[in-house]
N, C-alpha and C positions, 0 to 999 in steps of 0.2 A: 502493499499500500506504497501511496504518497504523499507524502504531506507539503500544500504550496505554503509556503510560509509568507506570502506575499497577499494572500487571500482574506476577506472581512470576511469571519465565518456568518456573524450576522450584524446588522445594524448596528443593534447594539451590545457587542460582544466589546471585547479589547482590540485591539488594533494588533496584529502580530509583526508587521510590517520590519523589516531589519535590514541593516547594509553596512558595507565594511567601513563607512565614514564612522559610524554611530558606534558599532562594534570597538571599535582603537578608542575613542569617546569614553567611554563605561570604561575599560581599559586600564586610561589614565587616572581615572575621577578614582576607581578601585584601588591602584597604584598608592597616589596620594594620600587616600584613606589609611590605606591600609602605613605607608612610612610613617603618618603623624601617631595613631594606634603605638603603633612600634616604636615612637620617642617617647612618646606618655610612658610605656610599661618600663620602658630602660629607666626610665627616670626615676619613676613610681622604686621600681628595685632596687635601683643604687641607695633610695631616701629608707627601704624598708631592711632590707637585707647588710648593709653596711654603717653599724653606728657607731654616734657619739665625734671624737674633733676625726679619726681617718677617716671616714665617708665623707664628708662634710668638705674637710682640707683635698682630699682628689677631685670633690665633685669642683670646688671652686678654680684648683693647678689647671682643669682641662678647660675650662671656660677661660679663662688669663690666656692659657695658651692659643685656644681658636681665636678669639678677641684679638689674640697679635699675629696670627697667623692673617687676617682679613683685613689688617691695615697695611697692608700691601700690598692691596691691592682696590683699595678704596678707591669706589669712584666715585665720580661730580652729579649733582641735581641742581634742578629748579626744586624752590617750596615756596611759602609763603610762612612767614615768623610776628605771630603776634606773641609784643614785648613789651614789660612795662620793667622796671629800672633802675638804675644813677643815667646810665646812659643816658635813655629817653628821657630823664627829668622828670620821673613818674606818674607820664602822658603813657598811651596804649599805640602804640605803636604797630604799624603795619602795614609790614616790609615787603617785597618780592626780595629773594636772597638768588643768585647766581652762582655756583663753588668752579673758583681755577685753581690751578696748582698755583698761582700768583694768591689767595688766599679766596674770601668771600667777600662780592658784589652787593651792596645794600641799594636798593629804591625803593625809598616811603612812598608809601602811597595815602595813606588815613590816618590821623592823629583821634586818639579817642572815639574812632568808628568813625569819624564823617572825616568826607574827602578831604582832598589839600585846597587854599587858595588859590587861588592862578595866582599868585605873587609866589608863592610858597611853591609850588608846583615848578614852575620858571628855574627858581633857583636850586631844587632838586635836581632838575636834566643838567642845569649847568653845573654843578657839582659834580656829577657824575661823567658827565666832560670833559672836566680835569681830569677828576682819574683815567679817562678812555685816553690823555694825549700824554696824560705823563704813570705807565702803569710800574715803572719800579717807583716812586714817591710813594703808590698805593700799596709794595710787595713789604718794604720795608715799616711798613706800619702795622701793616696785617702779620709780620715776622714776631711783633710780640703779642699779638691774642694767641698767635701756634705756642710762642712757649710753653703761656698761661693755659693752655689745650696740653701739650706735653704732662702738664705738672698733674693735671686729673689723670693722667695716663697712667699718671708713676703710683697715683694712690690704687690703681687698680690690677699693676705691677707687684706691690706691696704687701696685697690683703696673704697670698697664700706665705709669705713670707712671715709676718709681725702681726699675724690676730689669729686669734683662739677662735673657733666657730663652735654654734650646738647643732645640736643634731640636727638632718635635713626636716623641712617637712613641706608637704605637700597645698599649696591654695590656689585651686582649681588649674591651672595645668602647667604654673609652675613651682619650681624648686624654693625654697622659703630657707634664707639661713640667717643667722646673727651671729654678727662678727665683734670682736672685744681686743680691744689688746693684748702683744704678749707679752707681758714683764721681763720673760728672757731674754728678748729682743732687745737689740743695741741700735739706736737710729742711727745712720750714718752721714745723714746730713741735717740743715736747718730745714726741709722742707718735710721730710719725711719724721724731724718730730712733732712737727705738727700733725698731719697726716696718722702717725702714730698714735696720736693722742683720742685719736674720736673711736667710736663706738655706730654702732650701727646693724644695717641687711644689706642681702642681694635676692632678687629673684633671676631663676635662669630657667631658660624656656628648653623645652624638649629637644631643643637640638645644642644643648651644652651653651648654649648664646646669651649676653645677659641681659636680660631685658630693664632691671631696674637694679640701680642703689644707693641710700641712704644712706648717710653720715649727720651724724652728732655729736657739738664739748661735750663730753659732761664736766668741765669745769675749765678752769683758766686755765690759759697754758705761754709762757711767757721766756724769751728767749732771749740773752740779751740784754738781759733787768729791760725787757720792753722795748727796749730802741729796736733791733730788729724786726723785732712781731709777736704783737699783743694780740690772742685769739679769746672773746671771751665766752665763755662758756655757757650754753643756748645758742651756738653758732651753729649752722644745720646745712648743707644738701641733698636735695635728692633729684635724681634723672632720673625718666623713663624712656626707653626706643621700642622701636615697633618696626616691622619687617617692613621693605620696602619693593618699589620694584627693582628686578636686578639682582636681587633674593639677597639684600647688605640689609645693615641694622642701621636705625638712621633717630636722633634723639626726638624725639617727642612732644616731651615737658622738658624744662629746665627749672628745679628753684634754689636759689643760693640766699640764705642771710646773715651773714657773715658777719658779727661786731668785732672790730678792731682792724690789724693792721699787719700786712705784712708785705715786706718790698718785691717779695719775688711773685705775688700778683699783683700785680700791682695795675695789672690790665685789665681785672676781673671786675665786675661790678660786687658792689658789697650786697647791694638788694638785688634779685632778678629773679622777677617769671615769667617765661617763652614758654612757648607753643608753637612748633611748627606741623604743616601738613600739607598737602595735596601736591608730592615728592615728583618729582619726573626725571628722569636719566639725563642725563648731560654727555655729550662731545669727552671723552677725557683729553682732550689736546684744546680744550677754546680758550682762548684769550681773553684776557682782560678786558680789551678794547667791544670784542666779540662779545663777551659776557654783557658787558653796557647795551648794545645795541637790541638782545636780546629782551633786556629788561624793559625796554624803553617801546618794545611792542601793543 
């Protein structure tokens, strides 16, 4: 007996029409679903089968290694940023941001949810024209920000070496791990001394990538009798990252509330809340003038 899969049995019965393309589509969806479930089961098994310091430290170390490897192949993106910080004078700035090898080119498009006035919009375009005409000056300015990003990465790299961890717990799809300073660790620099004084937590994705990290200063930290750095108790930071097009992880939410001063954080706002969205992948070799032209479109 031959069964015709291209025939509807009755007007009210299910349609058994299949095609090669739909078959492959179901295969792809099924494969992605399996990979996600497998990742969750792997993460859960790590949290359950390994207990205490060793399991948490191994998981954090693997996550840090994955982040370091991904850093070597990071792409450039266009996105929308909403930020309220010292840099914005306490106003809510909406900006379009284009990443380049020289740094992040920003174009202000609204303040406090209101479009810019004609004069201010003209001034913003003039500022961008100056950046396009002098990309070397722009790059030197952005280098200071990159240096501060390096310090943020130091915190991540320091985790497996300088902190003690509570056993992992599952929160939704993520492994949640609390950390605190390891008193046996001796900081090797001023930066490490400040970072090592923080306690906090990380959330790790099933792909063993960093989803979120937050840290808080439980007590004052003074370096050089307060002349080099003074960070007050309660100072804190938090970062949440999401997976975007191109299979990369980008910062979606950033909160910083630092009460004090540190000469090596001079370019980071002490108080900042930023939200990033609408990520679009850009050519890796995009120049500063090309980024300016893109933002002005």
